[in-house]
N, C-alpha and C positions, 0 to 999 in steps of 0.2 A: 623573377620567378613567378611562373603562372602554375595554378594547381588545376589540373582537369579532372573530371569524372568521366568515366566509360564502363562498358562491361566486355568482359571475356566469357568463356564458356567453362563449364566443368561437368561432372557427372550427374549433378544436380539441377543443371538448366544454366540460367545466367549469373555470373558471379561478377559482383559489382567491385570497383576498385577506385581509388584516388591515386594519381600519379602527378609527381613534378621532377625537374630536373632532367638532365640528358646522360646518356651513356657516355664514358669517358675512361678517365685512367682508373678509377674506383668500380669495383662491383656494384651492380645495383642493389638497394637495401631494400628488403621486403619487410614490411611491418604487420604483425598480427596481435588484435585488440582483445581487450578483456570482455567477459560476459556479464551481464547483457549490454552491450555497446555497438559501436560500429567503428569504421577507419575514421570517422569524424572527429573522433576525440584526438586523433594524431596530427590534426592539421596544423597547430603552432609548431610541432616538431618536424613536421614534414619540410617546412617553409624554411627551417635552419638548416636540415640536413640535405635539401635538395639544391644548396648553393655549389655543391661540387660534386654531385653525383644524382644518378636517377632513383628516385623512390616510389615505391608501389605499395599502397596500403589496402589490402583486401577487406571487403566486409565477409565476414564468415557466413556460410551459408545458413540462411535462416534470419539472419541478422542485416540490420541497415536496409540496404536495397537488392540484396542477394537472393536468389530462390532459395526456398527452403528444402531440405531433404524430407522424405515421406514420413520418416521416424527418427528419433535420436540415433545418430550414426557412430558415436564414439570419437575419441579424438584423432585417431590414426586416420579413419575416414574423412574428417574434416581436413586434415593435412593432405589427403590424396588430392581433394578436391582444390586445394592451393596448387598442388603440383599439375594438375590438370590445367588450371588457369595460366600458370607460367608457361606450360607448354604451347597453349593456344595463343599466347602473346609472343611467342618466339623466343622466350627467355630460356636459352639452353645453356648458357656458359655460366661461370661463377658468380654467385649471388651471397649476400650477407642477410642474416636475419636479426630481427629485433621483436621480442615478444613480452607482454606486460601482463600479468596475473594469469587469467586463463590463457591468454596468448603465449605465454613463456611454455607452456605444455605443448600448444599446437607448434611454435617454433621448434622445440625439441623433436616432435614427431616428424615435421617437415625436413630437419636436418637428418633424421634416421632415415627418411625416404629417398631422400636425395644428397648421399652422402659425399659424392664427387663434385657435385655443384655447390654445395654451402662451404664457404671458406671460414667465415667467423660470425659468432652470434652474441647478441646482447641480450640477457634477460632482467627483468625486474619483477619481484614478489612471486617466486616459485610457490605455489599453494600446497606444500608438503607438511600439513598438520600431522599431530601424531596419529597413528593407525585407528585408535578408538574413537577420535573424533572424525576422521574421514569417513568410518562406518556410520557414525550417527548421521553426518551431513547426507550421506548416500540414501538411507532410510528416508529422510526427511523429503529429498528430491524425488525418490520414487514414490512415495506416497502423497505428495502434495496434491491438495484438491484440484480438480479441473475447474474450469471457470463455469459459473452457474448464471442462470437467465437473469436473476436479479442484480447481478454485478457484485456481489458480497466479496467474493475471492479477489477479483481485480480491483475492486476499490479499497480493500485493505492493504494489497500490494502497494498501491498508488499512495495511499498515506505513508506507508514505512518508507517508501521510495523517495519520497519529498522531505522527509526527515533527514534522511542519511545524505542525499545528493545535494539538497538546497540548504537546510537549515543547518547542517553540520559541516559544510563546506569550508575550505581555508578562507578567512577572512580577506585575503589577497584576489579572490577570483570574484569576478563582478557577478551581479546577479543574473544578467541576461545569459552569461555563458552557463551559469549553473542550471538555469531553466532549460536551455538547450540540451544539457546533458541528461536532464530528467526526461524530457520528450524523447530523446534518442534511446535510452534504457526502456521507457515505458512502450515502446512500440511493440517489443516481443514478449510481453509478460504473460501472454497464453502459452508460450513455451520456453520460458526463462530456465526451466530446469533442465533442458535437454543438453545443453554443454556442461552443466554442473554435474550430471550423472557421470559424464566422462571425466571430470576432474577428480571427483571424490573416489572412483572406482580406479584409478589410475594405477599402473604397476611402476612405481618410482625406481625400480631396478634398472629400467631402461635409461635412467640417467648415466648409469657406467657405460652405457654404449655410444656415446658421443664420441665422434673422432675428431671434431674441429675444436679450436680455442674458444673459449667462452668466457664473457665478462658478465658478472653478476654486479648490475649497477643499482644499488640498494638504497632507497631512503628509509628513514625510521619510521616505518609504517607499521600497520598491524602484521603484514605478512613477512616482517624482517626475520624474526626467529625461524619461521618454517623455512624461508628462503634460504638462511644460512646453513640450516640443517641439510636441505637438498644439495647445497653446493658441494657439501663434502662427499657426494657420490659422483660428481663430474670429474672426469679424470684431468682434464686441461682448462684450469679455470683461475682467472684473477677475480678479485672482489674489491670494488669501489663503493666504500661507505658515504653514503651523504646525509649527514646527521641534520642539515639544515632543513631537509625537505620531509614531508610527511605524505599527504595526499594531494590530490588535483595538480599533480605535478607537471603535465602537459601544459597547463594554462599558467603556472606559477613561474616555471623555471624550464622553458623549453631550450634556452641557450644553454644552461649547465649540462643538460642531458646530451645535447648535440655536441658540446665540447668534448664530454667523457666518451662518447661513441666515437667521435671522430679520432680522439688520440688511440683508441683501442682498434677501430677498424682500418684506420689508415686514411 
């Protein structure tokens, strides 16, 4: 399995993606990542899943190496950019989706935008906190200070990011991987609230409009309770609980995730 990186196009310019595997008996699997990250976090899972299908992992516009929108676009517009990218790649047949955290809502929006194309969808960590918590998080995102000349805003973010990504990582994750995750997330700290504005203002009644079968593949992480609450709104959903996993799941147990996704997707 050889993973390659390339660009397609979307309404915001160039859309970067990682790809591995070949078209065959299974629909291509499109992966959408969390915020603030890029498709890089998926590389261990791409390697596992690409053994029997084509896998495409986009960098969300403004993340990784994808061009940024001119302003925060909202989750449906991000999803429209993914639809642009798939069309530009000539991927116009059936596809499956997988989304993690912010990527779970992006996957939902892409499934709603392409209801005929999307066959099945795996989700992890749907961030449907109670309404009052989402409202507070939205205010924080909208009022977050802009970067300043002396770097106080960004340096504070970097300190907190290092504490969360590196110091609080799963003990099984190598330091070198944690540092790479830190760098990946740090790249967009000047606009990290853009996607969160869409997350915390999201209309979760849209989950009830999903027409494809869905798998909630859920570790025992901080988002487990919100994800289970969100799952109750999805018409055709199966839940696979993963109590042995918490965070850093793509580095710790990609083979476990791949096994469960493959059982569901076929």
